[in-house]
C-alpha positions as CSV (number, residue, x, y, z in Angstrom):
1,X,10.6,-8.6,-55.8
2,X,12.4,-6.6,-58.7
3,X,13.4,-9.1,-61.6
4,X,10.6,-11.5,-60.9
5,X,8.3,-10.5,-63.8
6,X,11.3,-10.3,-66.5
7,X,12.0,-13.8,-65.2
8,X,9.1,-15.0,-66.1
9,X,8.4,-13.2,-69.5
10,X,11.5,-15.1,-70.6
11,X,10.4,-18.3,-69.3
12,X,7.6,-20.4,-71.6
13,X,4.2,-19.0,-70.2
14,X,1.0,-17.8,-71.7
15,X,0.1,-15.6,-68.9
16,X,2.0,-13.4,-66.2
17,X,-0.5,-13.6,-63.1
18,X,-0.4,-10.7,-60.8
19,X,2.5,-8.6,-62.6
20,X,2.0,-5.8,-59.7
21,X,4.1,-2.5,-61.1
22,X,5.5,-4.3,-64.0
23,X,7.8,-2.2,-66.0
24,X,7.0,-0.5,-69.4
25,X,9.9,-2.4,-70.7
26,X,8.6,-5.7,-69.5
27,X,4.7,-5.0,-70.9
28,X,6.7,-4.6,-73.9
29,X,8.5,-8.0,-73.5
30,X,4.9,-9.3,-72.8
31,X,3.4,-7.8,-76.0
32,X,6.0,-8.9,-78.5
33,X,5.9,-12.6,-76.7
34,X,2.0,-12.9,-76.7
35,X,1.8,-13.1,-72.8
36,X,-1.2,-12.3,-71.5
37,X,-0.9,-9.8,-68.6
38,X,-3.4,-10.6,-65.6
39,X,-5.7,-8.0,-64.4
40,X,-6.3,-9.9,-61.1
41,X,-9.6,-10.3,-58.8
42,X,-7.8,-11.0,-55.8
43,X,-7.8,-9.1,-52.8
44,X,-4.4,-7.1,-52.6
45,X,-3.3,-8.1,-55.8
46,X,-5.8,-6.4,-57.4
47,X,-4.3,-2.7,-56.1
48,X,-2.0,-2.5,-59.5
49,X,-4.6,-3.5,-61.7
50,X,-4.9,0.3,-62.9
51,X,-1.0,0.3,-63.7
52,X,-0.9,-3.4,-65.3
53,X,-4.1,-1.9,-67.6
54,X,-2.2,1.6,-68.5
55,X,1.3,-0.7,-69.2
56,X,-0.7,-3.1,-71.2
57,X,-2.1,-0.1,-73.6
58,X,1.2,1.7,-73.7
59,X,2.6,-1.2,-75.3
60,X,-0.1,-3.5,-77.0
61,X,0.2,-6.3,-74.6
62,X,-2.5,-8.3,-73.8
63,X,-4.8,-8.8,-70.8
64,X,-6.6,-11.1,-69.0
65,X,-8.9,-11.3,-65.7
66,X,-8.6,-13.9,-63.5
67,X,-9.4,-14.5,-60.0
68,X,-6.1,-16.2,-58.4
69,X,-8.2,-18.3,-56.2
70,X,-7.1,-19.9,-53.5
71,X,-10.6,-21.1,-52.2
72,X,-13.9,-21.7,-53.9
73,X,-15.6,-18.2,-52.5
74,X,-12.6,-16.7,-54.4
75,X,-13.6,-17.1,-58.2
76,X,-14.9,-14.2,-60.1
77,X,-18.6,-14.5,-61.8
78,X,-19.0,-12.9,-65.1
79,X,-20.4,-9.6,-63.7
80,X,-17.3,-9.3,-61.0
81,X,-14.6,-9.8,-63.4
82,X,-16.7,-7.2,-65.6
83,X,-16.2,-5.2,-62.5
84,X,-12.3,-5.8,-62.2
85,X,-11.8,-4.7,-66.1
86,X,-14.0,-1.8,-65.9
87,X,-12.4,-0.7,-62.3
88,X,-9.2,-1.0,-64.0
89,X,-9.9,1.6,-66.2
90,X,-10.8,-0.4,-69.4
91,X,-13.5,0.9,-71.9
92,X,-16.5,-1.9,-72.3
93,X,-14.6,-2.4,-76.1
94,X,-12.0,-3.3,-74.1
95,X,-13.2,-5.3,-71.4
96,X,-14.7,-7.5,-74.5
97,X,-11.3,-7.9,-76.1
98,X,-9.7,-9.4,-72.9
99,X,-12.8,-11.8,-73.1
100,X,-11.5,-13.0,-76.2
101,X,-8.2,-13.0,-75.3
102,X,-8.9,-15.4,-72.6
103,X,-11.1,-17.7,-75.0
104,X,-8.5,-18.0,-77.4
105,X,-6.0,-18.8,-74.6
106,X,-8.3,-21.5,-73.0
107,X,-9.0,-22.8,-76.2
108,X,-5.3,-23.4,-76.5
109,X,-5.2,-26.1,-74.0
110,X,-5.6,-29.8,-74.4
111,X,-8.7,-31.2,-73.5
112,X,-9.5,-32.4,-69.7
113,X,-9.5,-36.3,-69.3
């Protein structure tokens, strides 16, 4: 829905899941706020990964790769996550940067209890 990405980006979030046809303005806002944009491994949601990657490259927004898992079989292996990134148009170096983005995000999470 129009406006959904913008509303989410105005909230206190770390990652915008499956942003779809995100606008350049929204991607710039994500870049300014350090919000990661998701490249999704989920069927259907992954159809706009190339667009999301393009907007991120254009604006300097950070990317993450995620499964958007709804069931155990939806989780991505490391190799499948790499394929999602490269399939979205990332270079190998850009994919490795995405991995670092995700590691940094996870390092900020409180420990599991």
